[in-house]
C-alpha positions in Angstrom: 15.0 15.5 -26.8 13.0 18.0 -28.9 9.3 18.2 -28.6 7.5 15.6 -30.7 5.7 18.2 -32.7 9.1 19.5 -34.0 10.1 16.1 -35.4 9.7 14.5 -38.8 7.6 11.4 -39.2 10.5 9.1 -39.0 12.0 10.9 -36.0 8.7 11.2 -34.2 7.5 7.6 -34.6 10.9 6.2 -33.7 11.0 8.5 -30.6 7.6 7.3 -29.4 8.4 3.6 -29.9 11.7 4.2 -28.1 10.1 6.0 -25.1 7.2 3.6 -24.3 9.3 0.5 -23.5 11.2 2.5 -20.9 8.1 2.6 -18.6 8.7 0.3 -15.6 6.7 1.3 -12.5 3.9 2.5 -14.8 4.3 -0.3 -17.3 0.6 -1.2 -16.9 -0.1 1.9 -19.1 1.1 -0.1 -22.1 -1.9 -2.4 -21.7 -4.3 0.6 -22.0 -6.2 1.0 -25.3 -4.8 4.5 -26.1 -1.2 3.3 -25.9 -1.9 0.1 -27.7 -3.3 2.1 -30.6 -0.5 4.6 -30.4 2.1 1.8 -30.8 0.1 0.2 -33.6 -0.1 3.6 -35.4 3.7 4.3 -35.1 4.6 0.8 -36.3 2.2 1.0 -39.2 3.7 4.4 -40.3 7.2 2.9 -40.3 6.0 -0.1 -42.2 4.2 2.1 -44.7 0.8 0.6 -43.9 -1.1 3.9 -44.2 -4.6 2.4 -43.8 -3.7 0.7 -40.5 -1.9 3.8 -39.3 -4.9 6.1 -39.9 -7.3 3.6 -38.4 -5.1 3.3 -35.3 -4.8 7.1 -35.0 -8.5 7.6 -34.9 -8.9 4.5 -32.7 -6.6 6.1 -30.2 -8.7 9.2 -30.2 -11.8 7.1 -29.6 -10.1 5.3 -26.7 -9.1 8.7 -25.1 -12.7 9.9 -25.5 -14.3 6.8 -24.1 -11.8 5.8 -21.5 -13.3 7.6 -18.5 -10.2 9.6 -17.8 -10.9 12.6 -15.7 -11.3 15.8 -17.8 -9.1 18.5 -16.2 -6.5 19.8 -18.7 -8.5 20.7 -21.8 -6.5 18.0 -23.7 -7.5 14.3 -23.9 -3.9 13.1 -24.1 -2.7 15.1 -21.1 -5.8 13.9 -19.2 -4.8 10.3 -19.9 -1.3 10.9 -18.6 -2.4 12.7 -15.5 -5.0 10.1 -14.7 -2.5 7.3 -15.0 0.1 9.1 -12.9 -2.1 10.5 -10.1 -5.5 8.8 -10.0 -4.7 5.1 -10.4 -3.3 2.9 -7.6 -0.1 1.9 -9.4 2.8 0.3 -7.4 4.5 3.7 -6.5 1.1 5.1 -5.3 0.5 2.1 -3.0 4.0 2.3 -1.7 3.8 6.0 -0.9 0.3 5.6 0.7 1.6 3.0 3.0 4.7 5.1 3.7 7.1 2.3 3.1 10.0 3.6 0.9 11.5 1.3 -1.7 14.3 3.3 -3.3 14.4 1.2 -6.5 10.7 1.8 -7.0 11.2 5.5 -6.3 14.0 5.8 -8.8 11.8 3.8 -11.3 9.0 6.4 -11.1 11.5 9.2 -11.7 12.5 7.5 -14.9 8.8 7.0 -15.9 8.0 10.6 -15.2 10.9 11.6 -17.5 9.2 9.4 -20.2 5.8 11.0 -19.6 7.2 14.5 -19.8 8.6 13.7 -23.2 5.3 12.2 -24.4 3.1 15.0 -23.0 3.7 17.2 -26.1 2.1 14.7 -28.5 -1.2 15.8 -30.0 -3.6 14.5 -32.6 -2.5 16.9 -35.3 1.2 15.9 -34.9 0.4 12.1 -35.0 -1.7 12.6 -38.1 1.0 14.7 -39.7 3.4 11.8 -39.3 0.9 9.7 -41.3 0.5 12.3 -44.0 4.2 12.9 -44.4 4.8 9.1 -44.8 1.9 8.9 -47.2 3.3 11.6 -49.4 6.7 10.1 -49.4 5.4 6.7 -50.4 3.4 8.2 -53.2 6.4 9.9 -54.6 8.4 6.7 -54.5 5.7 4.6 -56.1 6.8 3.9 -59.8 5.8 1.0 -62.0 8.5 -1.7 -62.2 10.0 -2.4 -65.6 9.3 -5.9 -66.7 11.6 -8.1 -68.9 9.9 -7.1 -72.2 10.4 -3.4 -71.5 14.1 -3.9 -70.7 14.6 -5.9 -73.9 13.0 -3.2 -76.0 15.1 -0.5 -74.4 18.3 -2.5 -74.9 17.4 -3.1 -78.6 16.8 0.6 -79.3 19.9 1.6 -77.5 22.1 -1.1 -79.0 23.3 -2.3 -75.6 23.4 -5.9 -74.2 20.6 -7.0 -72.0 21.7 -8.0 -68.5 19.4 -10.3 -66.5 17.6 -8.5 -63.7 18.7 -9.4 -60.2 16.1 -11.0 -58.0 15.5 -8.8 -55.0 14.0 -10.3 -51.8 11.9 -7.2 -51.0 8.6 -7.4 -49.2 5.9 -5.6 -51.2 4.5 -2.4 -49.5 0.8 -2.4 -48.6 -1.4 -0.8 -51.2 -1.7 3.0 -50.6 -5.2 4.4 -50.1 -6.5 6.7 -52.8 -6.7 9.5 -50.3 -6.5 10.3 -46.6 -9.1 12.3 -44.7 -8.0 15.9 -44.7 -8.9 16.6 -41.0 -6.7 15.4 -38.2 -8.3 14.2 -34.9 -8.3 16.9 -32.3 -7.6 16.1 -28.7 -8.2 19.6 -27.3 -11.6 20.5 -25.9 -11.3 23.6 -23.7 -9.5 25.2 -20.8 -7.7 23.7 -17.8 -10.3 23.5 -15.0 -12.0 21.0 -12.7 -15.2 19.9 -14.3 -16.4 17.6 -11.5 -15.8 17.3 -7.8 -13.4 14.9 -6.0 -12.7 14.7 -2.3 -9.0 15.5 -2.7 -9.5 18.3 -5.2 -7.6 20.9 -3.3 -4.4 18.9 -3.5 -5.2 17.5 -7.0 -5.7 20.9 -8.5 -2.3 22.0 -7.3 -0.7 18.8 -8.7 -2.4 19.2 -12.1 -1.4 22.8 -12.4 2.3 22.2 -11.5 2.6 19.3 -13.9 0.9 21.0 -16.8 2.8 24.3 -16.3 6.3 22.7 -15.7 8.9 23.3 -18.4 11.4 21.1 -16.6 11.7 17.3 -16.6 8.9 15.9 -14.4 11.4 13.5 -12.7 12.3 16.4 -10.4 8.7 16.3 -9.1 8.8 12.7 -7.9 9.0 13.9 -4.3 5.9 16.0 -4.7 4.0 12.9 -6.1 5.3 10.9 -3.1 4.0 13.5 -0.7 0.7 13.7 -2.4 0.0 9.9 -2.0 1.4 9.8 1.6 -1.1 12.6 2.5 -4.2 11.8 0.5 -4.1 8.0 -0.3 -4.8 6.4 -3.7 -7.5 5.4 -6.2 -11.1 5.6 -5.1 -10.2 7.4 -1.8 -9.1 10.4 -3.8 -12.6 10.7 -5.3 -15.0 9.6 -2.6 -15.3 9.8 1.2 -18.4 7.7 1.9 -18.5 4.0 1.0 -20.4 0.8 1.5 -18.7 -2.6 2.1 -20.8 -5.3 0.6 -19.9 -8.9 -0.5 -16.2 -8.3 -0.1 -16.0 -5.1 -2.2 -16.0 -1.3 -1.6 -18.6 0.8 -3.3 -19.1 4.6 -3.3 -22.4 5.7 -1.7 -24.5 8.8 -1.2 -25.2 10.4 2.2 -27.9 8.3 3.8 -28.8 10.4 6.8 -32.5 9.9 7.7 -32.9 12.9 10.1 -30.9 15.3 12.1 -30.0 13.2 15.1 -27.9 15.8 17.0 -30.6 18.3 18.0 -32.8 15.5 19.3 -30.3 13.5 21.3 -27.8 16.2 21.9 -26.0 14.8 25.0 -25.5 11.4 23.5 -24.5 12.8 20.1 -21.9 15.0 21.8 -20.4 12.0 23.6 -20.1 10.2 20.2 -18.6 13.2 18.5 -16.0 13.9 21.2 -14.9 10.3 20.9 -14.6 10.5 17.1 -12.6 13.8 17.4 -10.2 12.1 19.9 -9.7 9.4 17.3 -9.0 11.9 14.5 -6.4 13.5 16.8 -4.7 10.1 17.2 -5.6 9.8 20.9 -8.0 6.9 20.9 -9.3 4.1 18.6 -11.5 2.5 21.2 -14.4 0.7 19.4 -17.8 2.4 20.0 -21.2 0.9 20.2 -24.4 2.9 20.0 -27.4 1.1 21.4 -31.1 1.7 21.7 -34.5 0.6 20.5 -35.4 0.4 16.9 -36.2 3.8 15.6 -34.1 5.7 18.1 -31.8 7.1 15.3 -28.6 4.9 15.9 -27.8 4.7 12.2 -28.7 8.3 11.6 -26.2 9.3 14.4 -23.4 7.4 12.7 -24.0 9.2 9.4 -24.2 12.5 11.3 -20.8 11.9 12.7 -19.4 11.3 9.2 -21.0 14.6 8.1 -19.5 16.5 11.0 -15.9 15.3 10.3 -15.3 15.7 6.5 -11.6 14.7 6.8 -12.6 11.3 7.9 -13.6 8.6 5.4 -16.8 6.6 6.3 -17.4 3.0 5.5 -20.9 1.6 6.1 -21.2 -2.1 6.7 -24.8 -3.4 7.0 -25.6 -6.7 8.7 -22.1 -7.8 9.8 -22.0 -11.0 11.9 -18.3 -11.9 12.2 -15.3 -9.7 12.6 -13.5 -12.0 10.1 -15.8 -10.6 7.4 -14.0 -7.3 7.8 -10.4 -8.7 7.4 -10.2 -7.9 3.6 -11.5 -4.4 4.4 -9.0 -3.8 7.2 -6.2 -5.0 4.9 -7.3 -2.4 2.3 -7.7 0.5 4.8 -4.5 -0.1 6.8 -2.4 0.8 3.8 -3.9 4.2 3.4 -2.8 7.3 5.2 -6.3 8.4 5.9 -8.6 8.0 9.0 -11.7 5.8 8.6 -14.8 5.2 10.6 -16.1 1.7 9.8 -19.8 1.7 10.9 -21.5 -1.6 11.4 -25.3 -1.4 11.2 -27.5 -4.1 12.8 -24.3 -5.9 13.9 -24.2 -9.1 15.9 -20.5 -9.5 16.7 -19.9 -11.7 19.7 -16.4 -10.5 20.4 -13.0 -9.6 18.8 -9.4 -8.7 19.5 -8.5 -5.1 19.4 -5.3 -5.9 17.6 -7.4 -7.0 14.6 -8.4 -3.4 14.0 -5.9 -1.1 12.2 -4.8 2.0 14.0 -6.4 4.3 11.4 -9.8 2.7 11.8 -12.5 3.7 14.4 -14.8 0.7 14.6 -18.4 1.7 15.5 -21.6 -0.2 15.6 -25.4 0.4 15.9 -27.1 -2.6 17.5 -29.1 -3.9 20.4 -26.8 -4.1 23.4 -27.5 -7.8 23.9 -26.3 -8.6 20.3 -22.8 -7.2 20.5 -19.7 -7.7 22.6 -16.2 -6.4 22.5 -17.0 -2.7 22.2 -15.5 -0.9 25.2 -17.0 2.5 24.5 -20.8 2.4 24.7 -23.5 5.1 24.2 -27.1 4.3 24.9 -30.0 6.2 23.2 -32.8 6.0 25.8 -36.4 6.1 24.7 -37.8 9.6 25.8 -40.7 10.2 28.1 -43.7 12.1 26.8 -42.5 15.6 27.6 -39.1 14.9 26.0 -40.8 13.4 23.0 -42.9 16.6 22.6 -39.6 18.6 22.8 -38.2 16.5 19.9 -41.3 17.2 17.8 -41.2 20.9 18.7 -37.5 21.1 17.7 -38.2 19.4 14.3 -41.0 21.8 13.6 -38.8 24.8 14.5 -36.1 23.5 12.2 -38.6 23.4 9.4 -39.8 26.9 10.1 -43.2 25.9 11.5 -44.5 27.5 14.7 -47.3 25.8 16.6 -48.6 26.2 20.2 -47.0 23.8 22.7 -50.5 22.5 23.7 -51.3 21.4 20.1 -47.9 19.7 19.8 -48.3 17.8 23.1 -51.8 16.8 22.2 -50.5 15.3 18.9 -47.8 13.4 20.9 -50.4 12.0 23.3 -52.5 10.8 20.4 -49.5 9.1 18.8 -48.6 7.4 22.2 -52.1 6.0 22.4 -52.3 4.9 18.8 -48.9 3.3 18.8 -49.3 1.7 22.3 -46.5 3.7 23.9 -43.9 3.9 21.0 -41.9 7.1 21.6 -38.8 7.1 19.4 -36.8 9.5 17.2 -38.4 8.0 14.1 -41.9 8.5 15.7 -41.1 12.2 16.5 -40.2 12.7 12.8 -43.5 11.2 11.8 -45.5 13.3 14.2 -43.7 16.5 13.1 -44.4 15.7 9.5 -48.1 15.2 10.3 -48.2 18.7 11.9 -46.6 20.6 9.1 
């Protein structure tokens, strides 16, 4: 089929209305506001309802602008198509992410990509041109109908017999507007580039570029789309890497590290990191528990592990009491190709079966040892003695670029120990160091 911008109003609108119903795997696109307005516009052009057509055309532009589709191509319409194909968890994306091939679904996406390739050439100027061409055509055809008196007069002057007019069952055309706005809506806004940051951007940028630059039918790229989802997952996991599970839903979250745990508890941190690395290599998914007194940096260490391993997705779960609370989360994660650390903070889980945990999930927890059971890998963060506590404070000061005599640092630590009645923790070391800066 020729590009849409080469077609007349009748060819173009009929082509659009013929293409859209062909969508099968991506049929959910038809429920989106931009496509509903596009169909309304094309139908109104064919019906000669120019007011409705113009309103739908600008309504479609508004929906593209306000639809929160990622800005990447420099064209609102192409952004919409790319977003629906690559960024939303449609049936093909979920199938590929779980690596379970359904050949019928695969072939269905190839057909849908053929449709999207044909639609990609649409632009606001072309759609509005269809309306203008139809408007001009209707204005040229608009002539006053001759009534009976006029026909009688013409017959009398011409000396011919008057034949009764045949009744025609023709629906009246909607009234034409006096004029149309001269300017067509523009969907272009700049150059092709990434204007924000997503976790999977390295792969996404390649996919964007190949689709936008392709001169061939997109159906030949179905395998590339499959490989993209099987490697990088779907939906929110393409954008974010750190999440919070709360009230049965997954939310993106910011990095919540409270302090640098690894220079203060280096040996314990290394044990945790080595275990997480083994998990990433596929060698172990043994659940890990980090224990210690309040303020020893258990939660901070979990976040530091997430920061150390950027290829791993991190899910923070505060206050979990039953492993059954995590069943919906595990169902969601097990169908992704990614590796996840699910970190339970202040957990009180009495026990669980390892088979309940998906193979792509490393379950970790920060808790008092007496409150958790079932974790076979355990790392304890012991409360430091005074000299080790002073070493922590000295390290924090050096990290901040502050140089103080050892005697002054130790004296501040002794004062803290007396004032706090013996509390020597990581959080206390941070507080003492901040007081010395």
